[in-house]
C-alpha positions as CSV (number, residue, x, y, z in Angstrom):
1,X,32.7,72.4,143.9
2,X,34.2,74.4,147.0
3,X,37.3,77.5,146.4
4,X,39.9,74.4,147.4
5,X,38.9,72.9,143.6
6,X,38.5,76.1,142.2
7,X,42.0,77.8,143.7
8,X,43.9,74.0,142.4
9,X,41.8,74.4,138.7
10,X,42.8,77.8,138.7
11,X,46.9,77.0,139.4
12,X,46.7,74.2,136.7
13,X,45.5,76.5,134.3
14,X,47.9,78.8,135.0
15,X,50.8,76.2,134.9
16,X,49.8,75.0,131.4
17,X,49.6,78.3,129.8
18,X,52.9,79.3,131.1
19,X,54.0,75.8,130.0
20,X,52.9,76.9,126.8
21,X,54.1,80.4,126.7
22,X,57.5,78.6,127.4
23,X,57.3,76.1,124.4
24,X,56.3,78.8,122.3
25,X,59.0,81.4,123.1
26,X,61.4,78.5,122.9
27,X,60.0,77.3,119.4
28,X,60.2,80.9,118.6
29,X,63.4,81.8,119.4
30,X,65.0,78.3,117.5
31,X,62.7,79.8,114.6
32,X,64.7,83.6,114.4
33,X,67.8,81.2,114.7
34,X,67.0,79.1,112.3
35,X,66.7,82.3,109.9
36,X,70.1,83.9,111.2
37,X,71.9,80.7,110.7
38,X,71.0,79.9,107.3
39,X,70.5,83.8,105.8
40,X,74.5,83.9,106.9
41,X,75.7,80.6,105.6
42,X,74.0,82.0,102.4
43,X,75.5,85.0,102.3
44,X,79.0,83.7,103.2
45,X,79.1,81.0,100.0
46,X,78.1,84.1,97.7
47,X,80.8,86.1,99.4
48,X,83.2,82.8,99.1
49,X,82.2,82.6,95.8
50,X,82.5,86.4,94.7
51,X,86.1,86.2,95.8
52,X,86.7,82.8,94.2
53,X,85.5,84.3,91.2
54,X,87.3,87.9,91.0
55,X,91.1,85.9,91.8
56,X,90.0,83.7,88.3
57,X,91.2,80.7,87.5
58,X,95.0,81.5,89.4
59,X,93.8,80.5,92.8
60,X,90.7,78.8,93.1
61,X,88.9,78.1,96.3
62,X,89.2,74.4,97.1
63,X,86.5,72.9,99.6
64,X,87.2,69.5,100.1
65,X,84.7,68.1,101.8
66,X,82.1,70.3,99.5
67,X,81.4,67.6,96.2
68,X,82.0,70.2,94.0
69,X,85.0,70.7,91.8
70,X,87.0,74.0,92.2
71,X,85.5,74.9,88.4
72,X,81.9,74.5,89.7
73,X,82.0,75.7,93.1
74,X,81.2,79.1,93.0
75,X,78.1,78.3,90.7
76,X,77.0,76.3,93.2
77,X,77.6,78.3,95.9
78,X,75.9,81.3,94.4
79,X,73.0,79.4,93.0
80,X,72.1,77.9,96.8
81,X,73.2,80.7,98.7
82,X,70.6,82.8,96.6
83,X,68.1,80.1,96.8
84,X,68.3,80.2,100.4
85,X,68.1,83.6,101.0
86,X,65.0,83.7,99.0
87,X,63.9,80.3,101.2
88,X,64.4,82.5,104.6
89,X,62.2,85.3,103.0
90,X,59.8,83.2,102.2
91,X,59.7,81.7,106.2
92,X,60.3,84.9,107.3
93,X,56.9,86.5,105.9
94,X,55.4,82.7,106.5
95,X,54.7,81.2,103.7
96,X,55.9,78.0,101.8
97,X,58.3,77.3,105.3
98,X,58.7,73.2,104.1
99,X,60.9,75.2,101.8
100,X,63.2,76.2,104.0
101,X,62.7,73.4,106.4
102,X,64.0,71.1,103.3
103,X,66.8,74.0,102.5
104,X,68.6,73.6,105.9
105,X,67.7,69.3,106.3
106,X,70.0,69.5,103.2
107,X,72.5,72.3,105.0
108,X,73.0,69.9,107.5
109,X,73.1,66.6,105.7
110,X,76.1,68.0,103.0
111,X,77.6,69.4,106.5
112,X,77.8,66.1,108.3
113,X,78.3,64.1,105.4
114,X,81.1,66.0,104.0
115,X,83.1,66.9,106.9
116,X,82.7,63.3,109.1
117,X,81.2,60.6,106.5
118,X,83.8,61.6,103.7
119,X,88.0,61.5,102.4
120,X,88.1,65.2,104.5
121,X,90.8,64.7,107.7
122,X,91.6,68.0,109.7
123,X,94.7,68.9,110.7
124,X,94.0,68.9,114.7
125,X,91.6,68.3,117.6
126,X,90.4,72.2,117.3
127,X,89.6,72.0,113.4
128,X,87.8,68.8,114.5
129,X,86.0,70.3,117.4
130,X,85.2,73.4,115.5
131,X,83.4,71.7,112.4
132,X,81.6,69.3,115.2
133,X,80.2,72.4,116.5
134,X,79.4,74.2,112.9
135,X,77.4,70.6,112.2
136,X,75.8,70.9,115.8
137,X,74.9,74.4,114.6
138,X,73.2,73.4,111.4
139,X,71.4,70.5,113.3
140,X,69.9,72.9,115.5
141,X,68.7,75.2,112.8
142,X,67.5,72.5,111.4
143,X,65.1,71.8,114.2
144,X,64.1,75.6,114.2
145,X,63.1,75.6,110.6
146,X,60.9,73.1,111.2
147,X,57.4,73.5,109.6
148,X,54.8,74.0,112.3
149,X,51.1,75.4,112.1
150,X,50.2,78.9,112.6
151,X,47.4,79.5,114.9
152,X,45.2,81.1,112.2
153,X,41.4,82.4,113.0
154,X,38.9,80.4,113.4
155,X,36.4,81.0,111.1
156,X,33.7,78.5,111.8
157,X,30.1,80.3,112.4
158,X,29.2,79.7,115.8
């Protein structure tokens, strides 16, 4: 093996390592985005529920694209918000990442179905565009929550 072959081999190895680093960085960035998106969404749901419950029955919050009525919506949002925050915490510490993935899939499906495949109507193109961006952001969070095996130690003896 000549010097030129070694140089090409090193260059190919360096390019491969660089590509793996870039993919790992992108995967990590999507994972962090997923944690932040789902956590903020859960906090928003809990906040809306608290406001709805504090106002009382005089003026309940109505979200026509969600499958729950005005009476049960706060309970569902608080419950799912707390559950989602727990799943984000578990994923953050590296345990049961599949739960956040399933939660993010349910959030994406609920948003897409409720906003675009139901009787919900938009008041104008700006509202429809905003809904589309929110659903796309939810899709990105779903992709970022994909549970990948972490690189563990190799415990095989040599």
